[in-house]
C-alpha positions as CSV (number, residue, x, y, z in Angstrom):
1,M,109.8,126.8,78.0
2,K,107.8,129.6,76.6
3,V,104.3,131.1,77.1
4,N,103.4,133.5,74.3
5,G,107.0,133.7,73.4
6,K,108.2,134.5,77.0
7,A,110.4,132.0,78.8
8,M,109.2,130.9,82.2
9,R,109.1,128.1,84.7
10,S,106.0,126.5,86.2
11,I,106.9,127.7,89.7
12,W,108.9,130.6,91.0
13,V,109.5,132.9,94.0
14,E,107.7,136.2,93.6
15,P,109.4,139.6,93.6
16,D,108.7,139.9,97.3
17,G,111.3,137.2,97.9
18,W,109.2,134.8,99.8
19,S,105.7,134.0,98.3
20,V,105.5,131.5,95.5
21,G,103.9,131.9,92.1
22,V,102.5,129.0,90.0
23,I,100.6,128.6,86.8
24,D,97.0,127.8,87.4
25,Q,96.6,124.6,85.4
26,T,92.9,124.3,86.1
27,A,92.4,127.4,83.9
28,L,94.2,126.0,80.8
29,P,93.9,125.9,77.9
30,H,91.2,128.6,77.7
31,R,92.9,131.1,80.0
32,F,96.4,131.6,81.2
33,A,96.5,132.6,84.8
34,T,98.9,132.5,87.7
35,V,98.3,132.0,91.5
36,R,100.3,133.4,94.4
37,L,100.8,131.1,97.3
38,A,101.5,132.7,100.7
39,T,100.7,130.1,103.3
40,L,101.1,126.4,103.9
41,E,97.3,126.0,103.5
42,E,97.4,127.6,100.1
43,A,100.3,125.4,98.9
44,A,98.4,122.3,100.1
45,H,95.3,123.4,98.4
46,A,97.2,124.0,95.1
47,I,98.4,120.4,95.2
48,R,95.1,118.9,96.4
49,A,92.9,120.8,93.9
50,M,95.4,120.2,91.1
51,V,96.1,123.9,90.5
52,I,99.5,122.3,90.0
53,R,100.1,118.6,89.2
54,G,102.7,116.3,87.9
55,A,105.0,114.4,90.3
56,P,108.1,116.7,90.0
57,L,106.1,119.9,90.3
58,I,104.1,118.5,93.3
59,G,107.4,117.9,95.0
60,A,108.7,121.4,94.3
61,T,105.5,123.0,95.5
62,A,105.5,120.9,98.6
63,A,109.1,122.1,99.3
64,Y,108.0,125.7,99.1
65,G,105.0,124.8,101.2
66,I,107.4,123.9,104.0
67,C,109.2,127.2,103.4
68,L,106.0,129.2,103.8
69,A,105.1,127.3,107.0
70,L,108.5,127.9,108.6
71,R,108.4,131.6,107.6
72,A,105.4,131.9,109.9
73,D,106.8,129.8,112.7
74,P,110.2,127.9,112.5
75,S,109.4,125.5,115.3
76,D,109.6,121.7,115.2
77,E,105.9,121.5,115.8
78,T,105.2,123.6,112.7
79,L,107.7,121.6,110.6
80,D,106.0,118.3,111.6
81,H,102.6,119.7,111.0
82,A,103.5,121.1,107.6
83,Y,105.1,117.7,106.6
84,G,102.0,115.8,107.5
85,T,99.6,118.3,105.9
86,L,101.5,118.2,102.6
87,L,102.1,114.5,102.5
88,A,98.4,113.8,102.8
89,T,97.5,115.9,99.7
90,R,98.4,113.3,97.0
91,P,99.1,109.7,98.0
92,T,100.5,108.3,94.7
93,A,103.4,110.5,93.6
94,V,106.6,109.6,95.5
95,N,108.3,112.9,94.6
96,L,106.1,114.5,97.2
97,R,107.6,112.5,100.0
98,W,111.1,112.8,98.6
99,A,110.9,116.6,98.5
100,L,109.5,116.8,102.0
101,D,112.3,114.6,103.3
102,E,114.9,116.7,101.5
103,I,113.6,120.0,103.1
104,T,113.2,118.4,106.5
105,A,116.8,117.1,106.4
106,A,118.0,120.6,105.4
107,V,116.4,122.3,108.4
108,R,115.8,119.8,111.2
109,N,119.0,120.3,113.2
110,R,119.5,123.9,112.5
111,P,118.8,126.8,114.9
112,R,115.4,128.2,114.4
113,S,116.8,131.5,113.2
114,E,118.4,129.7,110.2
115,R,115.6,127.4,109.2
116,T,113.6,129.5,106.9
117,A,116.6,130.6,104.8
118,A,117.9,127.0,104.7
119,A,114.5,125.8,103.5
120,Y,114.3,128.3,100.7
121,R,117.8,127.5,99.6
122,R,117.0,123.8,99.4
123,A,113.7,124.4,97.7
124,A,115.4,126.5,95.0
125,E,118.0,123.7,94.6
126,I,115.2,121.1,94.2
127,C,113.8,123.2,91.3
128,D,117.2,123.7,89.6
129,E,118.0,120.0,90.0
130,D,114.7,119.1,88.4
131,V,115.5,121.3,85.4
132,A,118.9,119.7,85.1
133,I,117.5,116.2,85.4
134,N,114.9,116.8,82.8
135,T,117.4,118.3,80.4
136,A,119.5,115.2,80.7
137,I,116.4,113.0,80.1
138,G,115.9,114.9,76.9
139,R,119.5,114.3,75.8
140,N,119.3,110.6,76.6
141,G,116.0,110.1,74.9
142,L,116.8,112.1,71.8
143,P,118.7,109.2,70.1
144,L,115.6,107.1,70.3
145,I,113.8,109.6,68.1
146,E,116.8,110.3,65.9
147,T,117.4,106.6,65.2
148,I,113.8,106.2,64.0
149,A,114.1,109.4,61.9
150,S,117.2,108.0,60.2
151,R,115.2,105.1,58.9
152,K,112.5,107.4,57.5
153,K,112.2,108.6,53.9
154,P,112.9,112.3,53.4
155,G,110.0,114.4,54.7
156,E,108.5,111.6,56.8
157,R,107.8,112.4,60.4
158,V,108.5,110.4,63.6
159,N,105.2,109.8,65.3
160,V,105.3,109.7,69.1
161,L,102.3,108.9,71.2
162,T,102.1,110.2,74.7
163,H,99.5,110.0,77.5
164,C,98.4,112.6,80.0
165,N,100.8,115.5,80.6
166,A,104.4,114.7,81.3
167,G,105.5,118.0,79.9
168,W,107.0,121.1,81.4
169,L,103.8,121.9,83.1
170,A,104.2,118.7,85.2
171,T,107.8,119.7,86.1
172,V,109.6,122.9,87.0
173,D,110.6,123.1,83.3
174,V,111.4,121.0,80.2
175,G,109.3,118.0,81.1
176,T,110.0,114.3,81.2
177,A,108.3,112.5,78.4
178,T,108.3,115.6,76.3
179,A,112.0,116.5,76.9
180,P,113.3,114.3,74.0
181,I,110.5,115.5,71.8
182,Y,111.2,119.2,72.4
183,L,114.9,118.6,71.9
184,A,114.3,116.7,68.6
185,H,112.0,119.4,67.4
186,D,114.6,122.1,68.2
187,K,117.2,120.2,66.3
188,G,115.1,120.1,63.2
189,V,113.9,116.5,63.4
190,A,110.5,116.1,61.9
191,V,108.6,114.9,65.0
192,H,104.9,114.8,65.5
193,V,103.0,113.9,68.7
194,F,99.7,112.1,69.1
195,A,98.4,113.4,72.4
196,D,95.8,111.3,74.2
197,E,93.0,113.5,75.6
198,T,93.4,111.7,78.9
199,R,90.0,111.4,80.5
200,P,88.7,112.2,83.1
201,R,90.5,115.5,83.6
202,N,91.6,115.8,79.9
203,Q,95.1,116.8,80.8
204,G,96.4,115.7,77.4
205,A,93.9,118.0,75.7
206,S,94.1,120.9,78.1
207,L,97.8,120.8,79.0
208,T,100.0,118.7,76.6
209,A,98.3,120.0,73.4
210,W,98.5,123.5,74.8
211,E,102.2,123.4,75.6
212,L,103.2,121.6,72.4
213,G,101.4,124.4,70.6
214,Q,103.2,127.1,72.5
215,H,106.5,125.5,71.5
216,G,105.5,124.9,67.9
217,V,105.6,121.1,67.9
218,P,103.2,119.5,65.4
219,H,100.6,117.5,67.3
220,T,97.3,115.8,66.9
221,L,94.8,115.4,69.8
222,I,93.2,112.0,69.9
223,A,90.6,110.3,72.0
224,D,92.1,107.9,74.6
225,N,90.9,104.8,72.9
226,T,92.4,105.7,69.5
227,G,96.0,104.8,70.3
228,G,95.5,101.1,69.7
229,H,94.0,101.7,66.3
230,L,96.9,103.9,65.3
231,M,99.4,101.3,66.3
232,Q,97.7,98.6,64.4
233,H,98.0,100.7,61.2
234,G,101.7,101.6,61.7
235,M,101.0,105.2,62.5
236,V,102.9,105.3,65.8
237,D,106.7,104.8,65.9
238,L,107.1,104.9,69.7
239,V,105.3,105.7,72.9
240,I,106.9,107.9,75.6
241,V,105.0,108.4,78.8
242,G,105.8,109.8,82.2
243,T,105.3,108.3,85.6
244,D,104.4,109.2,89.2
245,R,106.2,106.3,90.8
246,V,108.6,103.6,89.7
247,T,109.2,100.5,91.9
248,A,112.5,98.9,92.6
249,N,111.5,96.2,90.1
250,G,110.7,98.6,87.3
251,D,106.9,98.6,87.5
252,V,105.5,102.0,86.6
253,C,102.5,103.8,88.1
254,N,101.1,106.5,85.8
255,K,97.9,108.2,84.8
256,I,95.0,105.8,84.3
257,G,95.1,104.3,80.8
258,T,98.8,104.0,80.6
259,Y,98.6,100.2,81.1
260,L,96.3,99.8,78.1
261,K,98.7,101.8,75.9
262,A,101.5,99.5,77.0
263,L,99.4,96.4,76.1
264,A,98.6,97.8,72.6
265,A,102.3,98.7,72.1
266,R,103.4,95.2,73.0
267,D,100.8,93.6,70.7
268,N,101.9,95.8,67.8
269,G,105.7,95.8,68.3
270,V,105.8,99.5,69.1
271,P,108.6,100.5,71.6
272,F,107.1,101.7,74.9
273,Y,109.4,104.0,77.0
274,V,108.9,105.7,80.3
275,A,110.7,108.9,81.1
276,L,111.5,109.6,84.7
277,P,113.6,111.7,87.1
278,S,115.4,109.6,89.8
279,P,113.3,111.1,92.6
280,T,110.3,109.2,91.1
281,I,112.0,105.9,91.9
282,D,110.7,104.3,95.1
283,F,113.2,101.6,96.1
284,T,111.1,100.8,99.2
285,V,108.4,99.3,96.9
286,A,108.9,96.1,94.9
287,D,105.5,95.1,93.6
288,G,103.6,98.0,92.0
289,L,100.3,96.3,91.8
290,A,100.3,95.2,95.4
291,E,102.0,98.1,97.2
292,I,101.3,101.4,95.4
293,P,98.2,103.3,96.7
294,I,96.0,104.2,93.8
295,E,94.3,107.5,94.3
296,Q,90.6,107.6,93.9
297,R,89.3,111.0,93.0
298,S,86.0,112.8,93.0
299,A,83.2,111.4,90.9
300,E,82.6,114.9,89.5
301,E,85.8,114.6,87.4
302,V,84.1,111.7,85.4
303,A,80.5,112.9,85.5
304,T,81.3,116.4,84.3
305,M,83.3,118.2,81.6
306,T,84.4,121.8,81.4
307,G,85.0,123.7,78.2
308,R,84.4,126.9,76.2
309,T,81.0,127.5,74.7
310,A,80.5,129.0,71.2
311,D,80.0,132.4,72.7
312,G,83.2,132.3,74.7
313,R,81.9,131.3,78.2
314,I,83.6,128.6,80.2
315,E,81.0,126.2,81.4
316,T,80.9,122.9,83.3
317,V,78.3,120.4,82.1
318,H,77.1,117.0,83.4
319,I,77.5,114.2,80.9
320,A,76.3,111.3,83.1
321,P,72.8,110.4,84.3
322,A,71.9,111.7,87.8
323,G,72.3,108.9,90.3
324,S,74.7,106.7,88.3
325,A,77.6,105.4,90.5
326,V,81.0,106.6,89.3
327,A,84.5,105.2,89.9
328,N,87.4,107.4,89.4
329,Y,90.8,105.7,89.7
330,G,93.5,108.2,89.1
331,F,96.4,105.8,88.1
332,D,97.2,102.3,87.0
333,V,100.3,100.2,87.1
334,T,102.2,99.0,84.0
335,P,104.3,95.9,84.8
336,A,108.0,96.1,84.0
337,R,107.7,93.3,81.4
338,L,105.8,95.6,79.1
339,I,108.4,98.5,79.2
340,S,111.0,98.8,76.5
341,G,113.2,101.0,78.6
342,L,113.3,103.8,81.2
343,I,114.7,107.1,80.1
344,T,116.5,108.6,83.0
345,E,119.1,111.4,83.6
346,R,121.8,108.7,83.7
347,G,120.8,107.0,80.4
348,V,118.2,104.7,79.0
349,I,118.1,101.6,81.1
350,A,116.1,98.4,81.5
351,A,113.0,98.3,83.7
352,S,114.5,96.0,86.2
353,R,115.8,95.9,89.7
354,A,119.4,95.4,88.6
355,A,119.4,98.2,86.1
356,L,117.8,100.7,88.5
357,A,120.1,99.8,91.4
358,G,123.1,100.0,89.0
359,A,122.2,103.4,87.7
360,F,121.2,104.9,91.1
361,P,123.1,102.9,93.7
362,E,123.0,105.8,96.2
363,R,119.2,105.8,96.2
364,A,118.9,102.0,96.3
365,G,121.3,101.9,99.2
366,A,119.5,104.5,101.2
367,A,116.3,102.4,100.9
368,E,117.9,99.3,102.4
C-alpha cells in the first residue's frame, strides 16, 4: 500500500540488515512515524503496547523478535525465553503462536551458527506469505462486491461496513477485510466504506479511515452504534470484518462490538462476511465462547481519549468520572451461525468445521 504516494509495508528489515522497522500505529492518524526494533524486549513492547497490532502483523513482529533474540545469543535457553516472552504479550490472536512455532521449527535442530540466518529467512517468508495470502483473499472476496455492484443503478455505490482495522496496517500489506475493497476500488467499482470508530482505542477512526484515505477509497467514519441504524434503512450492502482467531467450528473472535454488528446484519438481511488468513484458524479450539481467552486491557483505554486540539497539540483527556469502575474487554465471539461466509485465500467457504477442514486439511490434520 502507499503512504503519501510511497509504497511500503507495515514491517521491514532496516538497511543495517538485522534490525526491524515498523509503523508506530499509536501515532496515527495525526503523525506518521516509524520505530526501530533492535532487541527482543523492544519487539515484545511493540506488541504489548500496540505500537503494532492486528493478528497477522503481531505474528510477523513476533517472528522477527525471535530473530533479534537469537542474534544476541543463539542458544536453546534464549530461544525458549524469547518464545515465552513473546507468547505472553497478547493472549487472543492465534497468529502469534503460529508464527513462534514456525520460527522455532526452522531453527531448533540446527547448529547454533546457522540459527540466526535461518530465523531471518523464515521471518521474511512469513511476511511474504502474508502478502500473498491477503492478495488471494482480495481476489476471492472481490466477486462479492462486484455481484452487488452489478445489481445497482449506474452511479450507485456499493456500501461496505467494516469494524476496527483489518487493513494493511493490521497485516504486512494489503489487509484482510479491506483486500476485496481495495481491489474493487482499483478496478473502478464504485465502493464506499462505512468505518466504525471502534471504541475504546478508536482504531477504525485512527487507522482504517487513515489508510482508506491514503488509498483514495471513499469512506465515512461512523460511531460504533450507527451500523444497526444504517442497516435498517438499507444503507449497508454487506459487512466485511477481520478476525484474530477462528475456531474449528467457524466461530470468530474479533474486536469487541463485532458480535453486535453480526446480530444487526442478521436481523436486516445484510450479508456478514469474515476475511481471514489460514494462520488465524485454530483447529485446537471448537467452542469460541468457552475456550478463547478474551483479553482485558487497561481501564485507561476506556476512560481517556487522545486527539488533536484546535491549536495542533496532541492531548489525552479523561472522559469518565474519577473513581468509576471500568471494564475493557478487547474482543468478543461471533457464533458461526451468524456468519454468511469466510473469505480465505482458498475461496469463500461456510463457517463450519466441514468447510474449514476441507479447505485446509493440512492444518486440520496437524491439530489432531
